[in-house]
BALUM-135582 format. One record per residue: chain; x, y, z of N, C-alpha, C, O in turn; residue in one letter. Coordinates in nm, 3 decimals, padded with zeros to 5 digits. Each point is the difference from the previous one (the first is absolute). Layout:
! BALUM-135582
("A",(X,Y,Z),(X,Y,Z),(X,Y,Z),(X,Y,Z),"a"),
...
//
This chain:
! BALUM-135582
("A",(07.317,11.306,10.381),(-00.060,00.113,00.068),(-00.032,-00.042,00.143),(-00.064,-00.103,00.022),"x"),
("A",(00.107,00.181,00.072),(-00.005,-00.038,00.141),(-00.085,00.098,00.080),(00.021,00.121,-00.005),"x"),
("A",(-00.117,-00.175,00.079),(-00.089,00.082,00.082),(00.051,00.009,00.143),(00.029,-00.103,00.062),"x"),
("A",(-00.019,00.224,-00.010),(00.037,00.021,00.139),(-00.125,00.020,00.083),(-00.051,00.111,00.011),"x"),
("A",(00.000,-00.220,00.048),(-00.126,00.010,00.072),(00.012,00.081,00.130),(-00.102,00.043,00.055),"x"),
("A",(00.222,-00.023,-00.007),(00.017,00.078,00.123),(-00.036,00.147,-00.024),(-00.072,00.061,00.079),"x"),
("A",(00.124,-00.005,-00.190),(-00.024,00.142,-00.027),(-00.080,00.027,-00.128),(-00.025,00.116,-00.033),"x"),
("A",(-00.015,-00.221,-00.038),(-00.079,00.019,-00.121),(00.080,00.036,-00.123),(-00.058,00.038,-00.102),"x"),
("A",(00.190,-00.051,00.109),(00.084,00.036,-00.113),(00.008,-00.115,-00.101),(-00.027,-00.115,00.034),"x"),
("A",(00.064,00.148,-00.158),(00.017,-00.100,-00.104),(00.132,00.028,-00.072),(00.023,00.113,-00.043),"x"),
("A",(00.062,-00.213,00.031),(00.127,00.014,-00.069),(00.033,-00.129,-00.073),(-00.089,-00.080,-00.030),"x"),
("A",(00.215,00.061,00.001),(00.042,-00.120,-00.070),(00.092,-00.084,00.089),(00.071,00.053,00.085),"x"),
("A",(-00.075,-00.184,-00.106),(00.089,-00.092,00.070),(00.076,-00.083,-00.103),(-00.044,-00.012,-00.114),"x"),
("A",(00.157,-00.045,00.154),(00.083,-00.073,-00.096),(-00.051,-00.140,-00.027),(00.035,-00.059,-00.103),"x"),
("A",(-00.120,00.003,00.194),(-00.054,-00.133,-00.023),(-00.133,-00.013,00.072),(-00.050,00.096,00.058),"x"),
("A",(-00.007,-00.216,-00.061),(-00.130,-00.024,00.063),(00.011,-00.095,00.119),(-00.096,-00.069,00.034),"x"),
("A",(00.212,00.066,00.029),(00.021,-00.085,00.116),(-00.092,00.047,00.113),(00.012,00.113,00.048),"x"),
("A",(-00.104,-00.198,-00.006),(-00.098,00.040,00.101),(00.066,00.038,00.132),(-00.053,00.082,00.074),"x"),
("A",(00.168,-00.141,-00.045),(00.068,00.028,00.127),(00.057,00.141,00.005),(00.012,00.059,00.108),"x"),
("A",(00.024,-00.004,-00.224),(00.063,00.132,-00.001),(-00.080,00.105,-00.077),(00.021,00.120,00.018),"x"),
("A",(-00.113,-00.164,-00.103),(-00.078,00.094,-00.081),(-00.143,-00.049,-00.016),(-00.049,-00.017,-00.111),"x"),
("A",(-00.018,-00.007,00.225),(-00.136,-00.054,-00.005),(-00.098,00.096,-00.064),(-00.107,-00.041,-00.045),"x"),
("A",(00.143,00.169,00.040),(-00.088,00.098,-00.064),(-00.011,-00.015,-00.150),(-00.083,00.065,-00.063),"x"),
("A",(00.168,-00.152,00.004),(-00.010,-00.025,-00.143),(-00.112,-00.099,-00.032),(-00.035,-00.021,-00.116),"x"),
("A",(-00.021,-00.039,00.220),(-00.109,-00.096,-00.017),(-00.133,00.073,00.010),(-00.023,00.075,00.095),"x"),
("A",(-00.064,-00.097,-00.194),(-00.132,00.062,00.004),(-00.103,-00.089,-00.066),(00.034,-00.087,-00.081),"x"),
("A",(-00.159,00.109,00.116),(-00.112,-00.073,-00.061),(-00.084,00.099,-00.078),(-00.025,00.111,00.046),"x"),
("A",(-00.019,-00.152,-00.166),(-00.086,00.085,-00.083),(-00.145,-00.041,00.016),(-00.033,-00.118,00.005),"x"),
("A",(-00.053,00.219,00.003),(-00.144,-00.024,00.010),(-00.071,00.067,-00.115),(00.028,00.115,-00.034),"x"),
("A",(-00.121,-00.187,-00.028),(-00.087,00.060,-00.101),(-00.117,00.062,00.075),(-00.079,-00.071,00.064),"x"),
("A",(00.067,00.203,-00.072),(-00.104,00.072,00.073),(-00.131,-00.001,-00.078),(-00.004,-00.038,-00.117),"x"),
("A",(-00.104,00.079,00.183),(-00.133,-00.006,-00.059),(-00.015,00.088,-00.123),(-00.086,-00.024,-00.084),"x"),
("A",(00.171,00.128,00.072),(-00.009,00.089,-00.117),(00.088,-00.047,-00.115),(00.014,00.070,-00.100),"x"),
("A",(00.045,-00.189,00.113),(00.084,-00.055,-00.106),(00.145,00.042,00.006),(00.080,-00.041,-00.085),"x"),
("A",(-00.044,00.120,00.183),(00.140,00.042,00.017),(00.070,-00.097,00.094),(-00.062,-00.088,00.058),"x"),
("A",(00.195,00.107,-00.043),(00.081,-00.085,00.086),(00.051,00.079,00.120),(00.028,00.120,-00.010),"x"),
("A",(-00.016,-00.188,00.123),(00.064,00.056,00.118),(00.113,-00.094,00.041),(-00.011,-00.121,-00.019),"x"),
("A",(00.120,00.177,00.074),(00.117,-00.079,00.035),(00.029,00.013,00.149),(00.038,00.107,00.048),"x"),
("A",(-00.057,-00.217,00.024),(00.017,-00.004,00.145),(00.140,-00.044,00.037),(00.051,-00.099,-00.053),"x"),
("A",(00.012,00.171,00.146),(00.131,-00.040,00.049),(-00.014,-00.121,00.090),(-00.090,-00.006,00.084),"x"),
("A",(00.182,-00.091,-00.102),(00.003,-00.118,00.086),(00.126,00.001,00.086),(00.049,-00.106,00.040),"x"),
("A",(00.002,00.223,-00.012),(00.122,00.014,00.079),(-00.013,-00.061,00.139),(-00.111,-00.016,00.051),"x"),
("A",(00.223,-00.016,00.008),(00.002,-00.072,00.128),(-00.039,00.087,00.118),(-00.022,-00.051,00.110),"x"),
("A",(00.014,00.185,-00.130),(-00.042,00.089,00.108),(-00.135,00.061,-00.040),(-00.003,00.105,-00.063),"x"),
("A",(-00.108,-00.170,00.099),(-00.132,00.050,-00.039),(-00.028,00.136,00.065),(00.035,00.024,00.115),"x"),
("A",(-00.099,00.063,-00.191),(-00.038,00.132,00.050),(-00.129,00.039,-00.069),(-00.001,00.022,-00.121),"x"),
("A",(-00.109,-00.013,00.196),(-00.130,00.025,-00.062),(-00.013,00.140,-00.058),(-00.102,00.032,-00.061),"x"),
("A",(00.203,00.052,00.079),(-00.001,00.133,-00.061),(00.073,00.003,-00.133),(-00.019,00.093,-00.080),"x"),
("A",(00.102,-00.194,00.055),(00.082,-00.004,-00.122),(-00.010,-00.138,-00.064),(00.077,-00.090,00.032),"x"),
("A",(-00.174,00.074,-00.123),(-00.027,-00.132,-00.056),(00.006,-00.002,-00.153),(00.072,-00.081,-00.058),"x"),
("A",(-00.147,00.171,-00.008),(-00.021,-00.008,-00.144),(00.082,00.103,-00.079),(00.010,00.116,00.040),"x"),
("A",(00.048,-00.160,-00.151),(00.077,00.088,-00.087),(-00.089,00.115,-00.047),(-00.107,-00.022,-00.056),"x"),
("A",(00.153,00.144,00.078),(-00.083,00.119,-00.023),(00.076,00.105,-00.080),(00.113,00.036,00.033),"x"),
("A",(-00.178,00.014,-00.140),(00.060,00.103,-00.085),(-00.052,00.138,00.039),(-00.121,00.020,00.013),"x"),
("A",(00.212,00.073,00.006),(-00.037,00.140,00.023),(00.016,00.075,-00.132),(00.108,00.048,-00.031),"x"),
("A",(-00.216,-00.040,-00.045),(00.011,00.060,-00.133),(00.014,00.152,00.003),(00.027,00.061,-00.104),"x"),
("A",(-00.045,00.002,00.219),(00.024,00.144,00.008),(00.149,00.030,-00.015),(00.039,00.088,-00.076),"x"),
("A",(00.044,-00.165,00.150),(00.143,00.027,-00.002),(00.085,-00.113,-00.053),(00.123,00.011,-00.002),"x"),
("A",(-00.185,-00.120,-00.042),(00.076,-00.113,-00.055),(00.065,-00.088,00.104),(00.097,-00.069,-00.031),"x"),
("A",(-00.148,00.071,00.153),(00.059,-00.079,00.107),(-00.066,-00.138,00.010),(-00.111,-00.020,-00.049),"x"),
("A",(00.182,-00.073,00.112),(-00.052,-00.135,00.025),(00.017,-00.029,00.148),(00.106,00.021,00.057),"x"),
("A",(-00.213,-00.071,00.005),(00.008,-00.041,00.140),(-00.097,-00.114,00.023),(-00.048,-00.063,-00.095),"x"),
("A",(00.017,00.035,00.220),(-00.093,-00.106,00.034),(-00.121,00.060,00.072),(00.015,00.088,00.085),"x"),
("A",(-00.133,-00.136,-00.119),(-00.123,00.050,00.061),(-00.062,-00.109,00.087),(00.032,-00.118,-00.013),"x"),
("A",(-00.122,00.161,00.102),(-00.060,-00.093,00.095),(-00.107,-00.089,-00.062),(-00.025,-00.111,00.047),"x"),
("A",(-00.040,00.160,-00.155),(-00.109,-00.076,-00.061),(-00.011,00.035,-00.147),(00.080,00.078,-00.053),"x"),
("A",(-00.180,-00.136,-00.014),(-00.019,00.026,-00.142),(-00.130,00.077,-00.025),(-00.054,-00.003,-00.111),"x"),
("A",(00.005,00.072,00.212),(-00.121,00.080,-00.014),(00.023,00.110,-00.104),(00.087,00.085,00.018),"x"),
("A",(-00.164,-00.087,-00.126),(00.024,00.095,-00.109),(-00.019,00.144,00.046),(00.064,00.091,-00.053),"x"),
("A",(-00.151,-00.069,00.149),(-00.026,00.136,00.047),(00.120,00.060,00.072),(00.021,00.122,-00.004),"x"),
("A",(00.056,-00.205,00.070),(00.112,00.052,00.080),(00.137,-00.044,-00.051),(00.101,00.063,00.033),"x"),
("A",(-00.095,-00.171,-00.112),(00.130,-00.051,-00.047),(-00.014,-00.052,-00.143),(00.031,-00.116,-00.028),"x"),
("A",(-00.078,00.203,-00.063),(-00.022,-00.043,-00.139),(00.129,-00.040,-00.069),(-00.002,-00.073,-00.099),"x"),
("A",(00.115,00.121,00.151),(00.130,-00.034,-00.059),(00.039,-00.145,00.019),(00.100,-00.045,-00.056),"x"),
("A",(-00.179,-00.031,00.134),(00.026,-00.142,00.017),(-00.062,-00.083,-00.112),(00.017,-00.122,-00.004),"x"),
("A",(-00.088,00.188,-00.087),(-00.063,-00.069,-00.113),(00.090,00.011,-00.122),(00.038,00.110,-00.042),"x"),
("A",(-00.003,-00.226,-00.016),(00.096,-00.006,-00.111),(-00.056,-00.081,-00.116),(-00.084,-00.088,00.018),"x"),
("A",(00.132,00.119,-00.138),(-00.028,-00.080,-00.119),(00.130,-00.062,-00.047),(00.105,00.064,00.004),"x"),
("A",(-00.110,-00.189,-00.050),(00.115,-00.066,-00.061),(-00.012,00.014,-00.151),(-00.100,-00.038,-00.059),"x"),
("A",(00.203,00.094,-00.002),(00.001,00.016,-00.146),(00.116,-00.081,-00.058),(00.114,00.014,00.043),"x"),
("A",(-00.144,-00.099,-00.141),(00.104,-00.077,-00.066),(00.069,00.088,-00.104),(-00.066,00.061,-00.084),"x"),
("A",(00.199,-00.055,00.090),(00.077,00.082,-00.092),(00.052,-00.083,-00.116),(-00.006,-00.123,00.003),"x"),
("A",(00.058,00.189,-00.105),(00.041,-00.069,-00.123),(00.117,-00.095,00.022),(00.019,-00.092,-00.080),"x"),
("A",(00.059,00.111,00.185),(00.113,-00.089,00.027),(-00.038,-00.114,00.095),(00.087,-00.067,00.055),"x"),
("A",(-00.218,00.046,-00.036),(-00.055,-00.108,00.084),(00.020,00.024,00.149),(-00.022,-00.090,00.080),"x"),
("A",(00.064,00.210,-00.043),(00.001,00.037,00.141),(-00.136,00.065,00.030),(-00.083,00.015,-00.089),"x"),
("A",(00.063,00.021,00.215),(-00.123,00.067,00.038),(00.031,00.134,00.065),(00.107,00.019,00.057),"x"),
("A",(-00.202,00.072,-00.066),(00.010,00.129,00.068),(-00.117,00.010,00.097),(-00.109,-00.049,-00.027),"x"),
("A",(00.133,00.114,00.141),(-00.105,00.023,00.098),(-00.043,00.145,-00.010),(00.077,00.091,00.030),"x"),
("A",(-00.200,-00.070,-00.073),(-00.053,00.135,-00.019),(-00.092,00.035,00.116),(-00.087,-00.078,00.038),"x"),
("A",(00.107,00.196,00.019),(-00.084,00.044,00.109),(-00.140,00.034,-00.051),(-00.016,00.064,-00.104),"x"),
("A",(-00.084,-00.109,00.178),(-00.139,00.033,-00.029),(-00.056,00.092,00.106),(-00.121,00.004,00.024),"x"),
("A",(00.210,00.071,00.040),(-00.042,00.093,00.105),(-00.096,00.107,-00.053),(-00.003,00.029,-00.120),"x"),
("A",(-00.073,00.027,00.210),(-00.105,00.095,-00.039),(00.057,00.130,-00.057),(-00.067,00.067,-00.079),"x"),
("A",(00.189,-00.030,00.118),(00.061,00.121,-00.054),(00.089,-00.040,-00.118),(00.106,-00.060,00.019),"x"),
("A",(-00.149,00.094,-00.138),(00.074,-00.037,-00.121),(00.106,00.107,-00.029),(-00.032,00.117,-00.019),"x"),
("A",(00.156,-00.159,00.017),(00.110,00.092,-00.025),(00.087,-00.061,-00.111),(00.064,-00.103,00.023),"x"),
("A",(-00.061,00.164,-00.142),(00.076,-00.059,-00.110),(00.150,-00.013,00.028),(00.068,-00.077,-00.068),"x"),
("A",(-00.017,00.149,00.166),(00.142,-00.009,00.035),(00.031,-00.125,00.082),(00.113,-00.050,-00.002),"x"),
("A",(-00.214,00.000,00.074),(00.022,-00.112,00.091),(-00.109,-00.105,-00.020),(-00.103,00.003,00.066),"x"),
("A",(00.128,-00.096,-00.160),(-00.099,-00.102,-00.031),(00.047,-00.142,00.032),(-00.080,-00.084,00.043),"x"),
("A",(00.210,00.055,-00.065),(00.049,-00.138,00.007),(00.104,-00.017,00.111),(00.084,00.087,00.024),"x"),
("A",(-00.091,-00.202,00.044),(00.099,-00.034,00.102),(00.137,-00.011,-00.065),(00.017,-00.071,-00.099),"x"),
("A",(00.081,00.141,00.156),(00.132,00.010,-00.062),(00.110,-00.014,00.106),(-00.009,00.057,00.108),"x"),
("A",(00.112,-00.134,-00.142),(00.111,-00.019,00.093),(00.128,00.058,-00.060),(00.026,-00.012,-00.120),"x"),
("A",(00.051,00.074,00.206),(00.131,00.050,-00.039),(00.104,-00.095,00.059),(00.029,00.005,00.119),"x"),
("A",(00.026,-00.092,-00.203),(00.093,-00.101,00.050),(00.137,00.058,00.034),(00.083,-00.068,00.059),"x"),
("A",(-00.059,00.194,-00.096),(00.126,00.064,00.039),(00.003,00.026,00.149),(00.100,-00.025,00.067),"x"),
("A",(-00.211,00.077,-00.014),(00.000,00.034,00.143),(-00.103,-00.078,00.082),(-00.011,00.021,00.121),"x"),
("A",(-00.065,-00.110,-00.186),(-00.095,-00.084,00.073),(-00.131,00.067,00.034),(-00.080,-00.056,00.075),"x"),
("A",(00.056,00.174,-00.129),(-00.124,00.070,00.032),(-00.115,-00.048,-00.088),(00.022,-00.050,-00.111),"x"),
("A",(-00.143,00.065,00.161),(-00.121,-00.038,-00.073),(-00.092,00.120,-00.007),(-00.023,00.068,00.101),"x"),
("A",(-00.029,-00.041,-00.219),(-00.091,00.112,-00.019),(-00.094,-00.026,-00.115),(-00.036,-00.115,-00.028),"x"),
("A",(-00.005,00.222,-00.038),(-00.095,-00.011,-00.111),(00.059,00.067,-00.124),(00.080,00.093,00.010),"x"),
("A",(-00.120,-00.143,-00.127),(00.046,00.056,-00.127),(-00.120,00.032,-00.088),(-00.111,-00.050,00.021),"x"),
("A",(00.135,00.135,-00.121),(-00.107,00.044,-00.088),(-00.041,-00.105,-00.100),(-00.116,-00.005,-00.042),"x"),
("A",(00.211,-00.081,00.002),(-00.027,-00.099,-00.105),(00.088,-00.122,00.020),(00.073,-00.010,00.099),"x"),
("A",(-00.082,-00.083,-00.193),(00.079,-00.124,00.010),(00.106,-00.007,-00.109),(00.046,-00.108,-00.034),"x"),
("A",(-00.006,00.223,-00.020),(00.104,00.006,-00.103),(00.130,-00.054,00.057),(00.054,00.054,00.096),"x"),
("A",(-00.003,-00.162,-00.155),(00.118,-00.066,00.057),(00.122,00.091,-00.002),(00.087,-00.011,00.087),"x"),
("A",(-00.080,00.100,-00.185),(00.116,00.089,-00.011),(00.006,00.100,00.115),(00.108,00.039,00.043),"x"),
("A",(-00.224,00.002,00.006),(-00.002,00.103,00.104),(-00.054,-00.049,00.135),(00.021,00.065,00.102),"x"),
("A",(-00.090,-00.180,-00.102),(-00.059,-00.050,00.125),(00.002,-00.152,00.002),(-00.104,-00.064,00.015),"x"),
("A",(00.223,00.007,-00.030),(00.011,-00.147,-00.005),(-00.040,-00.064,00.132),(-00.032,-00.118,00.003),"x"),
("A",(00.034,00.195,00.105),(-00.039,-00.053,00.131),(-00.148,-00.029,00.012),(-00.045,-00.053,00.102),"x"),
("A",(-00.031,00.086,-00.206),(-00.144,-00.031,00.001),(-00.027,-00.140,-00.054),(-00.114,-00.046,00.001),"x"),
("A",(00.218,-00.023,-00.049),(-00.016,-00.134,-00.055),(00.027,-00.104,00.109),(00.108,-00.003,00.058),"x"),
("A",(-00.207,-00.081,-00.030),(00.008,-00.097,00.109),(-00.027,-00.140,-00.052),(-00.067,-00.019,-00.101),"x"),
("A",(00.121,-00.080,00.172),(-00.025,-00.140,-00.031),(-00.065,-00.066,00.121),(00.042,00.024,00.114),"x"),
("A",(-00.143,-00.105,-00.138),(-00.069,-00.068,00.109),(00.082,-00.122,00.043),(00.042,-00.080,-00.084),"x"),
("A",(-00.021,00.067,00.214),(00.074,-00.113,00.056),(-00.084,-00.058,00.113),(-00.052,00.074,00.084),"x"),
("A",(00.040,-00.206,-00.082),(-00.072,-00.067,00.108),(00.100,-00.047,00.104),(00.100,-00.063,-00.033),"x"),
("A",(-00.127,00.093,00.158),(00.085,-00.044,00.111),(-00.073,-00.110,00.074),(-00.120,00.011,00.026),"x"),
("A",(00.192,-00.118,00.008),(-00.060,-00.113,00.068),(00.079,-00.028,00.126),(00.123,-00.011,-00.005),"x"),
("A",(-00.191,-00.001,00.119),(00.067,-00.032,00.126),(00.042,-00.146,-00.002),(-00.080,-00.088,-00.032),"x"),
("A",(00.206,00.063,00.067),(00.050,-00.136,00.003),(-00.058,-00.079,00.117),(-00.059,00.058,00.091),"x"),
("A",(00.075,-00.187,-00.095),(-00.057,-00.087,00.103),(00.061,00.027,00.137),(-00.063,-00.024,00.103),"x"),
("A",(00.187,00.076,-00.102),(00.066,00.028,00.128),(-00.025,00.143,00.044),(00.062,00.046,00.096),"x"),
("A",(-00.151,00.025,-00.165),(-00.030,00.136,00.038),(00.081,00.102,-00.075),(-00.026,00.120,00.011),"x"),
("A",(00.126,-00.165,-00.087),(00.081,00.094,-00.077),(-00.073,00.044,-00.125),(-00.097,-00.064,-00.042),"x"),
("A",(00.142,00.172,-00.016),(-00.066,00.053,-00.119),(00.089,-00.022,-00.121),(00.121,00.022,00.006),"x"),
("A",(-00.181,-00.066,-00.115),(00.075,-00.018,-00.123),(-00.076,00.060,-00.116),(-00.123,00.000,-00.001),"x"),
("A",(00.197,00.050,-00.099),(-00.062,00.048,-00.122),(-00.008,-00.118,-00.095),(00.101,-00.062,-00.032),"x"),
("A",(-00.222,00.031,-00.013),(-00.018,-00.116,-00.086),(00.030,00.031,-00.145),(00.020,-00.093,-00.079),"x"),
("A",(-00.016,00.218,00.041),(00.029,00.035,-00.138),(-00.093,00.108,-00.050),(-00.110,00.019,00.053),"x"),
("A",(00.154,00.053,-00.155),(-00.083,00.106,-00.055),(-00.108,-00.060,-00.087),(00.015,-00.109,-00.056),"x"),
("A",(-00.125,00.180,00.046),(-00.115,-00.050,-00.073),(-00.018,00.077,-00.130),(-00.107,00.053,-00.027),"x"),
("A",(00.214,-00.048,-00.053),(-00.006,00.076,-00.124),(-00.116,-00.042,-00.087),(-00.069,00.086,-00.055),"x"),
("A",(00.047,-00.217,00.041),(-00.108,-00.047,-00.085),(-00.137,00.023,00.060),(-00.101,-00.010,-00.070),"x"),
("A",(00.096,00.041,00.200),(-00.130,00.019,00.064),(-00.039,00.146,00.013),(-00.107,00.030,00.051),"x"),
("A",(00.193,00.061,-00.098),(-00.033,00.142,00.010),(-00.126,00.031,-00.077),(-00.087,00.073,00.049),"x"),
("A",(00.075,-00.130,-00.170),(-00.120,00.022,-00.078),(-00.122,-00.054,00.074),(-00.106,00.063,00.000),"x"),
("A",(00.122,-00.179,00.063),(-00.110,-00.055,00.078),(-00.038,00.089,00.116),(-00.117,00.015,00.032),"x"),
("A",(00.219,00.044,00.033),(-00.029,00.090,00.110),(-00.077,00.122,-00.047),(-00.093,00.046,00.066),"x"),
("A",(00.133,00.008,-00.182),(-00.072,00.115,-00.053),(-00.144,-00.039,-00.034),(-00.092,00.080,00.017),"x"),
("A",(00.074,-00.203,-00.064),(-00.135,-00.046,-00.028),(-00.084,-00.007,00.126),(-00.121,00.024,-00.003),"x"),
("A",(00.186,-00.059,00.113),(-00.072,-00.005,00.127),(-00.051,00.137,00.038),(-00.107,00.013,00.059),"x"),
("A",(00.184,00.090,-00.091),(-00.043,00.136,00.028),(-00.131,00.029,-00.072),(-00.086,00.071,00.051),"x"),
("A",(00.073,-00.127,-00.171),(-00.120,00.020,-00.078),(-00.111,-00.095,00.041),(-00.109,00.003,-00.058),"x"),
("A",(00.136,-00.086,00.156),(-00.103,-00.090,00.050),(00.022,-00.145,-00.037),(-00.081,-00.085,00.037),"x"),
("A",(00.191,00.053,-00.109),(00.024,-00.138,-00.044),(00.088,-00.071,00.102),(00.111,-00.044,-00.033),"x"),
("A",(-00.157,00.033,00.155),(00.079,-00.061,00.107),(00.026,-00.147,-00.030),(00.106,-00.052,00.035),"x"),
("A",(-00.199,-00.015,-00.098),(00.019,-00.141,-00.033),(00.115,-00.018,-00.096),(00.080,-00.093,00.014),"x"),
("A",(-00.069,00.183,-00.114),(00.110,-00.006,-00.094),(00.133,00.021,00.070),(00.100,-00.064,-00.033),"x"),
("A",(-00.098,00.155,00.131),(00.124,00.027,00.074),(00.044,-00.124,00.076),(00.119,-00.034,00.003),"x"),
("A",(-00.217,-00.035,00.060),(00.033,-00.122,00.073),(00.055,-00.106,-00.095),(00.093,-00.073,00.033),"x"),
("A",(-00.152,00.065,-00.152),(00.047,-00.095,-00.100),(00.140,00.033,-00.047),(00.079,-00.091,-00.025),"x"),
("A",(-00.048,00.221,00.013),(00.132,00.041,-00.046),(00.107,-00.040,00.099),(00.106,-00.049,-00.039),"x"),
("A",(-00.132,00.069,00.167),(00.101,-00.035,00.099),(00.014,-00.151,00.014),(00.109,-00.051,00.023),"x"),
("A",(-00.221,-00.021,-00.037),(00.006,-00.145,00.006),(00.087,-00.051,-00.115),(00.082,-00.090,00.019),"x"),
("A",(-00.102,00.149,-00.139),(00.080,-00.041,-00.115),(00.147,00.031,00.020),(00.086,-00.079,-00.036),"x"),
("A",(-00.058,00.196,00.094),(00.139,00.038,00.024),(00.066,-00.098,00.096),(00.116,-00.036,-00.018),"x"),
("A",(-00.190,-00.006,00.120),(00.055,-00.094,00.097),(00.028,-00.135,-00.064),(00.102,-00.063,00.028),"x"),
("A",(-00.194,00.019,-00.116),(00.018,-00.129,-00.064),(00.120,00.001,-00.094),(00.072,-00.100,-00.010),"x"),
("A",(-00.048,00.213,-00.060),(00.112,00.009,-00.091),(00.134,00.006,00.073),(00.103,-00.039,-00.055),"x"),
("A",(-00.105,00.087,00.177),(00.125,00.014,00.074),(00.068,-00.135,00.017),(00.123,-00.009,-00.012),"x"),
("A",(-00.201,-00.097,00.039),(00.055,-00.135,00.011),(00.106,-00.013,00.107),(00.020,00.091,00.081),"x"),
("A",(00.050,-00.204,-00.080),(00.111,-00.023,00.091),(-00.035,00.030,00.143),(-00.094,-00.055,00.057),"x"),
("A",(00.175,00.147,00.002),(-00.017,00.033,00.141),(-00.133,00.068,00.026),(-00.057,-00.014,00.109),"x"),
("A",(00.007,00.088,-00.209),(-00.126,00.071,00.022),(-00.121,-00.091,-00.014),(-00.111,00.040,00.036),"x"),
("A",(00.131,-00.160,-00.087),(-00.114,-00.088,-00.023),(-00.075,-00.027,00.130),(-00.123,00.004,00.003),"x"),
("A",(00.197,-00.030,00.102),(-00.065,-00.029,00.127),(-00.059,00.123,00.065),(-00.088,-00.008,00.085),"x"),
("A",(00.139,00.126,-00.128),(-00.050,00.125,00.059),(-00.107,00.064,-00.087),(-00.051,00.107,00.033),"x"),
("A",(00.017,-00.171,-00.144),(-00.096,00.058,-00.095),(-00.130,00.039,00.066),(-00.052,00.109,-00.025),"x"),
("A",(-00.003,-00.197,00.108),(-00.128,00.030,00.063),(00.012,00.118,00.095),(-00.091,00.082,00.010),"x"),
("A",(00.207,-00.074,00.061),(00.022,00.112,00.090),(00.003,00.131,-00.075),(-00.055,00.101,00.045),"x"),
("A",(00.119,-00.102,-00.164),(00.009,00.124,-00.078),(-00.139,00.042,-00.044),(-00.037,00.117,00.010),"x"),
("A",(-00.042,-00.214,-00.060),(-00.134,00.032,-00.048),(-00.084,00.055,00.114),(-00.068,00.102,-00.017),"x"),
("A",(00.071,-00.167,00.133),(-00.081,00.046,00.110),(00.054,00.132,00.055),(-00.077,00.085,00.045),"x"),
("A",(00.210,-00.067,-00.050),(00.057,00.126,00.046),(-00.043,00.115,-00.088),(-00.031,00.109,00.050),"x"),
("A",(00.028,-00.132,-00.182),(-00.046,00.105,-00.092),(-00.144,00.038,00.027),(-00.036,00.117,00.001),"x"),
("A",(-00.047,-00.221,00.021),(-00.142,00.028,00.028),(-00.015,00.072,00.134),(-00.089,00.083,00.016),"x"),
("A",(00.178,-00.115,00.080),(-00.006,00.070,00.126),(00.035,00.146,-00.016),(-00.056,00.087,00.066),"x"),
("A",(00.152,-00.060,-00.156),(00.040,00.138,-00.023),(-00.105,00.077,-00.079),(-00.035,00.113,00.034),"x"),
("A",(-00.015,-00.177,-00.139),(-00.090,00.071,-00.091),(-00.146,-00.039,00.016),(-00.081,00.030,-00.089),"x"),
("A",(00.045,-00.094,00.197),(-00.139,-00.031,00.031),(-00.072,-00.063,-00.118),(-00.104,00.050,-00.043),"x"),
("A",(00.158,-00.161,-00.010),(-00.061,-00.066,-00.116),(-00.142,-00.046,00.031),(-00.066,-00.057,-00.087),"x"),
//
């Protein structure tokens, strides 16, 4: 999922290469109300287009300037663990609309919007996997691997078990072994940076 900080648009990109798709990089914040906000880390900063925002009136997705619930409640999200070990992002916006509850991607045309539910048969684009991105020593960006085993830990963090989430990612890094062994600490600290452990 790629954020266009110039115009506030949100679409899909084919990869997470920071040089060509920096809008795919984002940081997650645990807000004071227990919800999550997702900040764009794109290479073109724009203080008007920062946080992933759901428009539950019409099912649109864009970027908002802040996470103030009074003016941008659509920037507040819940992470829900699904039965297939993926996660869904549910809008916690102040206007509840049963037609537009979950972040949904259409991989046919690259559009991003909202769906009524997470039924894989009708809304498979609501199923997401958490991936940690780590900047290389030379400034390049690399994907260190999916955190399938840490999804449950991430969901626990939503419920307040941030320590468990940090432990889950640390364990995942240790199991990776080999090439990831030396990057294990980076992955753990990167996860905590994303999810505010």
